[in-house]
N, C-alpha and C positions, 0 to 999 in steps of 0.2 A: 370712583375709578377714573381712571387715565383712558382704557377702552370706549366707556362708557361719555367720557368727554370727548375722543375723536367721532366715535358715533354721531352723536348731536351733532359734532360741527360739520361734519361730512354732510347731512339731512340739510342743516342751513345751507351750505353752500350749494347743494342741489337745487332747495327752493330760490335761493338768490339767481343761480344760473335759470332757472325755468320762469321767473319772473322776469327774466332781462336786468336786472338789477348791476350784475356783474358777468360780464363777456370779455372774450379775448384773451390776452394777455395775463389781464389780472385773474382771471376765472385759473388759466393753467398756472399761474404763479402761486394762486391757494393749493390749487390739488397737487402741486411738486411740494408744498410747505406738508400738507398733509398726510401725504406720501411717505416722504423721510420721517414725519413724528410716529406713524405708522409702524416703520421701518426701525429706527428707532426703539421704539416703546416693546418690537417682536427680540429683539437682540439685548434688551435689557431681562426681558423675559426667561431668554437663554441664560443671559448671566446669572440670573439670582436661581433659575434650575438647577445651575449647576455647582452654585456654590454650595445650594442645600444637599444634592448629592453629596459635596465632599463635605459639608458637614455631619450629614448623618452615616458616614464611612465611620470619617473620626471620633465619634461617638460608638459605635460599634467596636470601635479597638479599644477603645477607653473602657467600655464594660469588660468585653471579653479580657482586658488584662486586670481589671478589677476583681472580676470573677476569680480568674486564678490568683490572684493574691488571696483572698478569701479563703477559696479552699486550702492551699497551703499552711493559712494561720487555723488556721480549723483542724487540718490534719497536727500540725505544730501541739496545738492544744489537747486534741487527742493524747498524743504521745506524752505529755507532759502529766495529763490525769491518770493513765495508766502508769507511770513511772512511781508516780505520787503515791498512786493506793498499794504500788507492789510495795513501796518502802513504808507504809503504814502497817501493813499487813504482817512485815517481817519484823516490823518493831514490837508487833505484840507477844505477849508471853507464852499464849498457846497460838499461835500460827501457826498455819497448816507448812507439810512438807513441800517445798519447792518442785514441782513435777519436773524430771529431768527426763533426759532418754535413757533407757537401757535400767533406770530405776523400777523395781517389781515392788 
């Protein structure tokens, strides 16, 4: 993990400074470099989170559209099944009389 690596390197730098192995400009340059890496990592994390939010939104739209398509297909299949049943019943020799308005 990059955050762990940065944390370890920060502790190592602090240790080097405490022991006097690095000082002055070299210490400032190392701290600045770590600071830039932390900033870059934070920016990249934000970019990944933004991309993830876009991906989730796109998936949601795809799922909604797919559900609509499936519901429309199911509605069409039900209508076709009812029409087929009505046609089959009408073709039977002892078919029931269709119920119509005003029929007594």
